[in-house]
N, C-alpha and C positions, 0 to 999 in steps of 0.2 A: 229573451225568447228561449224556450227549451229546445234542446238539440233535436228531439224527435219531431217537433213542429216544423223546424227548418227543413228537416229531411223530407217530411210529407209535402211541403210546398215545392221543394226542388223536384221531387219525384212526379208530382202532378204537372209541373211545368214541362218537364222532359217528356212526359206521356202526351201532353197536348201538342207540343212541338213535333213529336214523332208522327202523330196522326195528321196534324194540319199541314205540315210541309211535305210529308212523304219522302224526306231525304234518306230515310233508312229504317229498317226494322230494329236496328241496334238501339236507337234512341228509345223506342217503345220498351224494349227489354230492360234497358238501364233504368227507365222510369219505374217499371213494375218492380224491379229488384230493390230500388231505393225505397219505394212505398212499403214493401214487405219488411225490409230491415227496420224501417222506422216504426212500423206497427209492433214488431217484436220488441224493440227497445222500449216502446211506450208500455207494453204489457209487463215487461220485466221490471221497469221502473216503478210501476204501480204496485206490483207484487212485493218488491223489496221495501217500499215505503210503508206498507201495511204492517210489516213484521216489527 
C-alpha cells in the first residue's frame, strides 16, 4: 500500500471521528492536515514519476 493512500485513510478516519464523537476540534484539524499532506505527497510523487 502506498504511503499516500495510508495517510488519506488515516486522515479520513480522524476527520470522521472528530465529527462523529465531538471530542474535539483538534481531531478535525489533524484529519484535515493529514489529508492535505497526503494529497501533496501524491501530486509530488506523480510529478516525479513522469520525469
